[in-house]
C-alpha positions in Angstrom: 4.8 42.1 -22.3 5.9 38.5 -22.9 9.3 39.3 -21.4 7.6 40.8 -18.3 5.4 37.7 -17.9 8.5 35.4 -18.3 10.5 37.4 -15.7 7.5 37.3 -13.3 7.1 33.6 -13.7 10.8 32.9 -13.2 10.7 35.1 -10.1 7.7 33.3 -8.6 9.4 29.9 -9.4 12.6 30.9 -7.5 10.6 32.2 -4.5 8.6 28.9 -4.5 11.8 26.9 -4.6 13.2 28.9 -1.8 10.1 28.4 0.3 10.2 24.7 -0.3 13.9 24.5 0.6 13.2 26.3 3.8 10.5 23.9 4.7 12.7 20.9 4.0 15.5 22.4 6.3 13.4 22.2 9.5 15.7 21.1 12.3 14.6 18.3 14.6 15.7 18.3 18.2 16.3 15.3 20.5 16.6 14.7 24.2 17.5 11.7 26.3 14.6 10.1 28.1 14.6 7.3 30.6 13.1 6.6 34.1 15.3 7.7 36.9 17.1 4.8 38.7 15.5 3.5 41.9 17.4 2.2 44.9 16.2 0.1 47.8 17.7 -0.4 51.3 20.2 2.4 51.0 20.4 4.6 54.1 20.6 8.3 53.4 24.0 10.1 53.8 23.4 13.3 55.8 25.7 15.4 53.6 25.2 17.7 50.7 26.5 17.0 47.2 27.1 19.6 44.5 26.9 18.5 40.8 29.3 20.8 38.9 28.7 21.7 35.3 30.2 18.9 33.1 32.6 19.7 30.4 33.1 18.0 27.0 35.8 17.1 24.5 36.0 19.7 21.7 34.1 17.5 19.2 31.1 17.4 21.5 31.0 21.0 22.6 27.9 21.8 20.6 24.5 20.2 20.2 25.3 18.6 16.9 24.6 14.9 16.6 28.0 13.4 15.7 28.6 10.0 14.1 31.7 8.2 12.9 31.0 6.7 9.4 34.5 5.3 9.1 37.7 5.1 11.3 39.3 8.6 11.7 36.2 10.4 10.3 33.6 12.5 12.1 30.4 13.8 10.5 27.1 15.3 11.8 23.5 14.7 11.0 22.2 17.6 9.0 18.9 19.1 10.4 19.1 16.9 13.5 20.4 18.3 16.8 20.5 17.5 20.5 18.1 19.7 22.4 21.1 21.0 24.5 24.8 20.1 24.5 25.7 16.6 25.8 27.5 18.0 28.8 24.6 20.2 29.9 22.2 17.3 29.3 24.2 15.0 31.4 24.6 17.5 34.2 20.8 18.1 34.4 20.0 14.3 34.2 22.4 13.5 37.0 21.0 16.3 39.1 17.6 14.8 38.6 18.6 11.2 39.2 20.7 11.8 42.4 18.0 13.9 43.8 15.3 11.3 43.2 17.5 8.5 44.5 17.4 10.2 48.0 20.8 8.9 49.0 22.1 12.3 50.0 20.7 14.9 52.3 20.4 17.4 49.4 21.7 18.0 45.9 22.9 21.4 44.7 23.7 22.4 41.2 26.7 24.5 40.2 24.4 27.5 40.2 23.1 27.1 43.7 24.6 29.1 46.6 25.6 27.3 49.8 28.3 24.9 51.0 28.5 21.3 50.1 30.8 18.5 51.3 30.9 16.4 48.2 31.5 17.6 44.6 30.8 15.7 41.4 32.6 16.7 38.2 32.8 15.1 34.8 34.0 15.3 31.2 32.1 13.9 28.3 34.8 12.2 26.2 32.6 10.6 23.6 28.9 11.0 22.8 28.2 9.7 19.2 27.2 7.0 16.9 30.0 4.6 15.8 29.4 2.8 12.5 31.1 -0.3 11.2 30.3 -2.3 8.1 27.5 -4.4 9.5 26.6 -2.8 12.8 26.6 0.4 14.8 26.6 1.6 18.4 25.8 4.7 20.5 29.1 5.3 22.3 29.0 7.2 25.6 32.3 7.7 27.5 32.5 9.9 30.6 35.3 10.6 33.0 34.0 11.4 36.5 35.8 12.9 39.5 34.2 12.8 43.0 35.8 14.7 45.8 35.4 15.4 49.5 36.0 19.1 50.4 36.3 18.3 54.1 39.6 16.6 53.6 42.4 18.9 54.8 45.1 17.5 52.5 44.2 18.5 48.9 46.1 15.5 47.7 43.6 13.2 49.4 40.4 15.0 48.4 39.6 12.9 45.3 37.8 9.8 46.6 36.7 8.5 43.3 37.8 8.9 39.7 36.4 6.6 37.1 35.8 6.4 33.4 32.4 5.0 32.3 32.4 3.5 28.8 29.0 2.3 27.5 28.0 0.9 24.0 24.4 0.4 22.9 23.4 -1.1 19.6 21.7 1.3 17.2 20.4 1.3 13.6 22.7 3.2 11.3 21.7 6.6 10.0 18.6 7.1 12.2 19.0 10.0 14.6 15.9 9.0 16.5 17.4 5.6 17.1 20.6 7.2 18.3 18.6 9.2 20.9 16.9 6.0 22.0 20.2 4.1 22.3 22.0 6.9 24.0 19.1 7.2 26.5 19.6 3.5 27.4 23.3 4.1 27.9 22.7 7.1 30.1 20.3 5.2 32.2 22.9 2.5 32.9 25.6 5.0 33.5 23.5 7.0 36.0 22.6 4.0 38.1 26.2 2.7 38.2 27.6 6.2 39.0 25.1 6.9 41.8 26.1 3.6 43.5 29.8 4.4 43.1 29.6 7.9 44.6 27.3 6.6 47.4 29.9 4.0 48.4 32.8 6.4 48.1 31.0 9.0 50.2 30.1 6.4 52.8 33.6 5.2 53.0 35.0 8.7 53.6 32.6 9.6 56.5 
C-alpha cells in the first residue's frame, strides 16, 4: 500500500512539474507598430505600383527574434517570436504606408491581379539586435529595387536600387525593447523609401 501511495505521489509530482513547465514556455509574439508617414505638397503620380513579396537572408527566414551576443555569433530569444517573418511584415507595412501616402494612383500587392507600371522589390539582409559590451542596437538592413515595366530595354528598367541601413539604440536582452526600436527604424526607413521611389518614378515619366 505504501509503495502504491509513493508511486501515485511521484506520478502526480511529475505531472505537476510538466504542467508548470508548459505554462512557463508560453511564447510571446511581437509586431512592429508606428504611425504611417505623412507627406505634404506631393502631387499624385497617376500610375500603379505593385509591392512584391520581400525576401530575406537565410538567418531571417523565420519569425525567430535573432540577436548577436558577440561578433560572429547568432542566437535567438527563447519563447519570443515576431508575429510573422520580417520579410512579410515589411511587405505588409510598406503596402500600408505607400497606400496611405497617396502619392501613387493605386497600390497593388503581389497577390492582386492587374497590371502595374512600377514594381518594388526588396531583400531583408539584417533584422536583429546587435550587442556590444556597453550598448546595443536594433539593426535593420534592406536592399530595395524599384523598376519601371514600361521601359522597352530590360537593361534600363531598374530606376532605383538602394540599401537602407538603420541602427536604433535598444536595451540588451529585452525582446519588447527590440520590437520598439525596430519599429522606430522601420518608420524612418518607410518614409525615406517612399520619398525615394516617388522621386524615381517622377523622373521616369
